[in-house]
N, C-alpha and C positions, 0 to 999 in steps of 0.2 A: 770720225769715229764717234764723237758725241752725238751726232745725228742718228747713227745706226743704233747706238745703245738706247737712245731715247725712243726710236722707232720700235725696237724689240721690246722695250719695257711697256710701251703703249699697247702693242699687240698682245703681250702676255696679260696685261691688266684687262684688256677688252675680252680676251678669251676666258679669263677667270670670272669676270663678272657675268658672262653669258652662261656659264656652266654652274648654275645655282642648283644645289641639292634640294629635293622636295623636303617639306617639313617632316622631320623624323617622327614627331608625335602623331600626326594624322596618318602617315604611312603605316606606322606601327599599329595604330588603332584599327585601321582598315584590315590589315593582315590578321590581327588578333581576332577581330569579329569574324572574319572569314573562316578562321581555324575553328572557333567555337561553333559557328553555324554549320559548317561542313561536317564536323565531328558528330554533332548531335543528330543531324539528318541521317548520316551513315549508320550510327548505332541504333537510332530509333527504328528505321525501316528494317534493318537486319533483325533486330529483336522481334519486331512485330511479325515479320515474315516467318522466322523460325518457329515462333509460338503458334502461328496459324497452321504451319505444316504439321506440327505435332498434333494439333486438334483435329485436323482433317484425317490424319492417319489413325488417330484414336477412334474416330467415328466410323472408320472402315475396317476395323479389326475383325477378322473372321477365323484366324488360325494362330497356332503357337508361333509360326514363322512371322506372322504380322506383329505379334507381341515382341519377339526378339528384335525385329527391325525398329519398332517404336522405342524400345528400351535404348537402343543405340542412339536414336535421335535425341532422346531425353538426356542421356549421359553427355552427349556433345553440347546440348543446350545448357545444362547445369555447370559444365566446365568453363563456360565463357565468363568473363568478368563483367559485372555491371557497375564497377566502380566509376566508370567514365560518367555515368549519369549523376553520381554523387559529386564528382569534380565540377561538372557543368553547373549543377545547382548552386554551387558555392561561388559562382562568378558574380562580378559586379552587375547590378541590375541594368546598367547602361548597355551591356552586351546581351544579357539574358532576355531583356524585354524586346530586343530586336530579333532574337531567335524564336522565342515562343511568346505568344500573348500572355501578359501577366495573369489573366484569369484562368489560363490552362496550365500554367507552370507546375503547380503542385501535383495535379493529376497525371500529367504526361511524364514528369520526372519520376513519379512513383510507380508508373506502370510496369517497368521491368521487374521490380521487386515483387509486385503482385503476380506477374506472370510466373516468376520463379516459385513462389509459394504454391500456386495452382499446379505447376508441373511436378513439384515434389509430391503433392497428393496423388496425382495420376501415377507417378512412379510407384508409390506405395500400393496402389490398387494392382498394378501389374506385377509387382514383387509378390503380392499375396495370391496372384492368379485368380482374382475375384471377378469372374466373367459377369456375374449379376450386377455388381456395382458399376462395372464398365458400361454395361448396356443401359443402366439407369442414367448414367452421366452423358450419354450421347446427345440429348437435346441441349444440354449446357454447352457441349463442344460446338454444336451447330450455331447456337446463339452467339457465342463468343467469336466464332469465325466470321459471321456476318457483320458483327459490330467492328471487328478488327479491320475488315475490308473497308468500312466506312471512314476509317481514320488512317488509312495506309497511303497518305500522300504528305507533301511538304507544306500544306497550307495552314499549319498550326500557328503561323505568325500573321495570318490574314484576318482582319476583322470580319470579313464576309463569311468565313468558315467557323467562326467561334461557336455559333449555335449548334452546328452539326457535330463538332468535336465535343462540346460540353454535353450534349444529349447522349452521344454514343458512350462517352466515359462514365456518365451517370448510370446508364443501363448496364455497363460492363461490371461496375463495382460489386453489386450483389452476386453476380454470377461468379466472379473471381473469388469472392469471399465465401461462396457456398461450400458446404461440406460434401465432398463426393462420396 
């Protein structure tokens, strides 16, 4: 009996030593980084796409029906929350620097708020039914759409893309801040 107890104890000890748990901290860090990265990518691309759709439709308006459709797009866009970008911007730089290049963080994380301000101006034009202002703003819509297309990918954490993103964001800023 002593031999069987010793054998069972030895087997249990062997099994327990072979079933080592991975380091909790590195596993947690990896999952947390993946969460931050995935959330930012999802929110960023969705915001950029929705904004570009609004701009494209605004550039194609020809009738009151088009305006009604565009107002619906705008209402849906303004009802979404951009708080996620604020939460992401408050993350430890260890995670944030892996998600977005440090040189692009301020501009990229501020882009949804700039989009919202621009869309509010567009909504006011539509509410006023000001066809002349809408027509004058079409070159701005076209310019912003082209620039948005230049930064509509996930390479904002790649040093090789830094120049492209920085230039597009620099060109976008005055257009987004322009008075429609």
